[in-house]
N, C-alpha and C positions, 0 to 999 in steps of 0.2 A: 160147236164147230171150233176147231183150233185155228189160230192165226192172228195176225196183227190187224189193228185198225190204223189206217194211215190217212191223214189229211194233208194234201199238197196244195199250198197257197193258202195260208191261214189268216192273212191280214191281221185284224185286231184279236182274233181268236174267239169270235162269237159261236161259230159252229163247234169248235173244239170244246168250248165251255159247255155247250148243250150236251155233247157226247159225254164229257167227263162227269157232269152232274148226274146224267142218267146211269152211268156205270156205278158211280158212288152210291146212289139210292137203290140200285138193283143188287148191290153186293158183289159185283164182278170186279173187285179191285185188283185182282191178279191179271186183268186184261190190260195190256199196254196200248197206249195211243201214241203214235209218232206224228209229230207236227213238223212238216218240212216246208221251209221257206227261205228265201234269201235274207229276209228281215231287213231289206234295204231297197225295195221296189223291184221293178223288172230288170232283167239282164240287158245290158246295152245292145248286144248283137240281136236279141229278140225284138227290141224296139226298132232297131235299124231295118230289120227285115219287114216289119209291119209297114214302115214308112216307104221303103224303096220298092219292095216286091208287091205288097198288097195295097199300096197307095193310100194309106191311112194318114190323115193330117197329124203332124207331130204332137200338137197339144192334146189330141184326143186319146193318146195312148199312155201318157204319163200318169203316174199315180202310185199310191201305197208307199211313198217316201217317208211317211210318218212311222213306219214300222221300225222297231228297235228290239233286237234280240234280248238284251238284258232286261228291258222293261217287260217284254212278253213273258220271258222265263220267270221273272219275279211274280207276275200276275198268276202264274200256275204253280207256285211253290206249294200250295196246299193240296196238290194232286200229284203225288209221287209216281203215279202210273202214266203221267203225260211227259213225254220226252220231246223237247224241241231240238230239231236238227237244222242247223244253218247251212244251207247248200243250194246250189243251182240244181233244181229238180231234173233238168234235162241231162245232167251228168251223174246223178246219184245212182248208186248200185242198189237196186231194190231187192236183190237176192239176199242182202244182209238182213232184211226184215221178214223174208218169206217164211211160211206161206202168208199171203195177204188175204184176210177175211173180208174186210170192207174197206174200200178206198174212195175218198172224196177228192176229185181232181178239179181244182178251181184256179187255173193259172191264166185264163183269159186269152192268151196269145197263141198263134199258130205253131211256132217252132217248139216251145216246151210241150204243148199238148201232143204234137206229132211225134216227138221223141219219147215222151213218157208212156203213152198208151201201150205200145208193144211191150215195154219192160214190165208194166203192171200186169198185163194179160199173161205173160210168161210165168209170173210168180203168184198168180191168183190161186187160192185154195179151191178145191172142188166145191161148188155151191157158193163160192164167194161172189162179191158184187163190186163193180166199179161204177161210181156215180160221177158224171161229168157235168159241171156247171157251164153256163153260157153256151149251150148247144142251141143257138138261135141265130138265124141268118140276118144279115143286114143291120147290124148294130156295131158299136165301136169295138166290141170285143168278140167279133164273129170269127176270129182266127181259131178259137176252140171248136166252133161249129165246123169249119172247113176241115180241120185235122181229124175230128171225130168221124165225119162222113167218109173221108178217105180211108181211115182205119177200118171202118165197118165194111166198106166196099171191097177193100183188099182181102178181107177175110170172109167175105160172103155172109156177114152178120146182118140180119134184118134190122132195119131202123124203123122208128115210128113209136107208137105207144102214146100214153096219155099226155106226156109232157109236150110232144110235138103236135098232138091233135087238139089240145085244150090251151090255146094261147090267149092270154096268160093263164097258167094253171091256178085254180083257186088256192089261196094260201092254206086254208083249212085242209084241203085234200093233200097238199104237199106235206104238211106237218103230220097228218095221220099216217101217211105212207112211211115217212121217216121213223115215226114212233113204232110202227109195226116191225120195221127192219131191226131196230134196236131191241125190241122185246124178244127177238129170236137169236140174239148174239150169244147167249150164255151156254 
């Protein structure tokens, strides 16, 4: 299947590293991975919305300030097929990377998840997949859950599946599922 692999919300790059190592070992080095992040924590307006509209305590929403674009990029210098893009994911034009084969969306908060999901969906390759992290209600980052559920409801997309029915999902099952996805990327 042709298309880009995109990770949105990369933090320290552990998922990016997993994908890059798999691609390298599998010989798919012509496959680009785009890693999109502010590389400076959450966008202020997104934090403000969580606090004012969603009533989250201010200390519970902060995080990821350790991220640094130069350090992150230097850590991936040995992977020329990984391209870091420093941007607010809610404002990024995903058509520039289309078609999208596999997308990992891990931005935690309501506004970026709500704004990004339709853009990803519009640019998804036939047979492609969007994987959304933090789709779990009643936790500090449940904005992703709310936005995901609204997105699915607006498009009559059925929700559920093993991640929602097996809380918490066994780590071994999660890794095996991810490995199966990556074994079919070529």
